[in-house]
N, C-alpha and C positions, 0 to 999 in steps of 0.2 A: 475338532471338526472345522473344516474350512467354510468360512461364511461368504467369502468373495473370491471368485475365480476370474482372472483376466488373462488373455493370451496377448503377448506382446507382438508376435508376428501374425500377419493375416488379420482377419476380422476378430476383434475382441468381443467378448460376451460378458455382460453384467449379469451375474447370477447370485442368488442367495439360497443356500441349502439346495443347490442344483436346479432351482426354478428360474425361468426367465422372468424378469420384472416387467410387467406390462407398462407401456408408456415411456420406458427409458430407451433411448437410442444410443448407439455407439457414436463416438465423437465424429467419425467420418461420415455418418448418416445425417448429421446436423441435429438441431434442437427443434422442438415443436414450434417455437416462436420464430423460426427461420423466415427471413424475408422482412421482418419488422426491424426498423432502425431504432436503436436506443437514442433517446434525446440526451444530448450532452450540454454541459455548461461551457462557458468560455475557457474554463480550466481543463477541459477534456474529461472531467469526471462526469458520471451520469447526472442528469438533471435533478434527481432526488437529493443530491448533495447540496444543491442550491437552497434547500430548506434548512440546512445547518448554518447557524449564525456565523457571520464573518467577524474576524478579529483584525483590527487595524494596527499593524506594527509600525506604520509610518515609513515603510520601505517601498519605494517606487518599483513596480513590477512584481510585487509579491502578494499573492492572494492566499489567505489561510482561513478555512472554515474550522471552527472549534466546537466540539460537543463534549460536555461533561457528563460522565456516568457516575454511578454511586461508588465505583472503585478506581476510576482513572479518567484520563482525558484523551479523546481521539482527535487528531488533526488531519485535515486534508489540505496539503500544501502544493502550490503551483508557483514556479518562478518563471516569469517571461524572459528575464535576463539574469545574468550572474548575480547571485546574492551571497554575501559572506556573513555568517554568524560568528562573532568573535568567541574566544575561549569562555566557556561557561559550564555549569554542571546543574543537575537536577535529579529527580527520581529516575528509576530505571525506565528506559525507552526502547521500544521495539519498532523498527521501521521496515516497510516494504517499498521499494522503488517502483513506481508505476511507469515513468518514462524519463528519458534523459539519463544524466549521470551526476553524481556528487562525489566530492572528496572529503573524507572524514579523517581528521587528525586526532589521535587519542593515544595516550601512553607512549609518546615518542615515535609513533608509527603513522604513516599516511596510507590510506587505502581508497580505491575508487570503486564505487558501486553503480551498477547499471540496472535497467528495467528488469524486473523479476527477481532481483537479489534482495536479501534482507540483512539487517544488522541489528545487534543488541548493544546498547550502551548501559553499563552497570550504574546503579545509583551512586551519585556523588563523584563520579569520575569526570574530571575536566576534559572537555573536547571542543574542537572547532570544526565547523563544516562549511563547505562552499558548494552551493547549488548551481549547476550549470544552466544556461538559457534553455528553456523548454522542459525543465525538470518538474516532475510531480511525484509525490509520495503520500503514503498514509502512515501516521505515527500513532502509537499508543504509549502514553506516559502514565506510569503507575502512581498517579496522584490526581485525585478528583478536583483539586483546587489549583492545578497548574495553569 
């Protein structure tokens, strides 16, 4: 049985078991909070991220909010100017690029990632990364003590 039916062309409909879900709007209709501006920090992340503790890496132009969970560590990273992290390794890391672009060097290959793209760094694999000016990302590292 199909639980969700969406039409790609024309107006899409969000349905569960054939019923229209009250209160849900299609993307082109906007959200109920439409018209409200989300408060943002200087990093461009929502203001709520300002509650997450800052970690000082001693790198000018780099702002990193770090939150430890019971299973891993979440990073909210913003680079105002180009920042280079030299070759290093750690537990498995999953990243989503929020804005700007970065260059990741791993296993003899260099790739560029831009807003909306994700990448996965396997545990223990040496890598080097260059964050471009105006870059931001959210990382999850599979180590609560990272």
